[in-house]
C-alpha positions as CSV (number, residue, x, y, z in Angstrom):
1,M,7.8,-13.7,19.9
2,L,7.6,-17.0,21.6
3,S,4.6,-16.2,23.6
4,F,3.2,-14.8,20.5
5,L,3.9,-17.9,18.3
6,A,2.2,-20.2,21.0
7,V,-0.7,-18.2,21.2
8,A,-0.8,-17.9,17.1
9,A,-0.6,-21.9,17.1
10,R,-3.3,-22.5,19.1
11,A,-5.3,-20.3,17.1
12,R,-4.3,-22.3,13.7
13,L,-2.4,-18.9,12.4
14,D,0.2,-19.8,10.0
15,V,2.9,-17.0,11.3
16,V,5.4,-16.3,8.4
17,G,7.5,-13.7,9.9
18,Y,7.6,-11.7,13.0
19,R,9.6,-8.9,13.6
20,D,10.3,-6.6,16.6
21,A,12.4,-3.5,17.3
22,A,12.3,-4.1,21.4
23,Q,13.7,-1.6,23.3
24,A,14.5,-1.8,27.3
25,V,14.9,1.0,30.0
26,M,16.9,-0.1,32.8
27,D,17.6,2.4,35.4
28,E,20.9,2.3,37.1
29,A,20.3,4.9,39.6
30,D,17.5,2.5,41.0
31,P,19.4,-0.4,42.7
32,P,19.1,-3.4,42.1
33,L,19.7,-3.5,38.6
34,R,16.5,-4.5,36.3
35,V,14.7,-4.0,33.5
36,G,12.1,-1.2,34.2
37,R,10.3,-1.1,31.1
38,I,10.0,-2.7,27.6
39,T,8.4,-1.2,24.3
40,L,7.5,-3.7,21.8
41,R,6.7,-3.0,18.1
42,P,5.9,-6.0,16.6
43,E,5.6,-6.7,12.7
44,V,3.3,-10.0,12.4
45,T,3.3,-11.3,9.1
46,V,0.6,-13.9,8.5
47,R,-0.4,-16.4,5.8
48,G,-3.9,-16.5,4.3
49,D,-6.9,-13.4,4.8
50,V,-6.6,-12.8,8.5
51,A,-8.0,-9.2,9.7
52,D,-5.7,-7.0,11.7
53,S,-8.0,-7.0,14.6
54,R,-7.6,-10.7,15.2
55,I,-3.5,-10.2,15.1
56,H,-3.9,-7.3,17.5
57,H,-5.9,-9.6,20.0
58,L,-4.2,-12.5,20.0
59,L,-0.3,-10.2,20.7
60,E,-2.8,-8.7,23.7
61,V,-3.3,-12.4,24.7
62,A,0.2,-13.4,24.2
63,H,1.0,-10.2,26.1
64,R,-1.1,-11.4,29.4
65,E,1.0,-14.9,28.9
66,C,4.0,-13.4,28.8
67,F,6.4,-14.9,32.0
68,V,8.9,-11.7,31.4
69,A,5.7,-9.2,30.8
70,R,3.9,-10.5,34.0
71,S,7.3,-10.3,35.7
């Protein structure tokens, strides 16, 4: 979420809501214990008329810039 909010601010997008039903998977059978996969399902609400394709693009940029996603 923080990565997306930073990307959206740089793009001058007025985000008024962000909700996510994130799920993480940790495989206890494969030490050391770590998060192996995270699935995000963001729901973004913005002010104004913004194309869904623009929001999707900004979500992709945020994913590329996310420290956790790159770890």
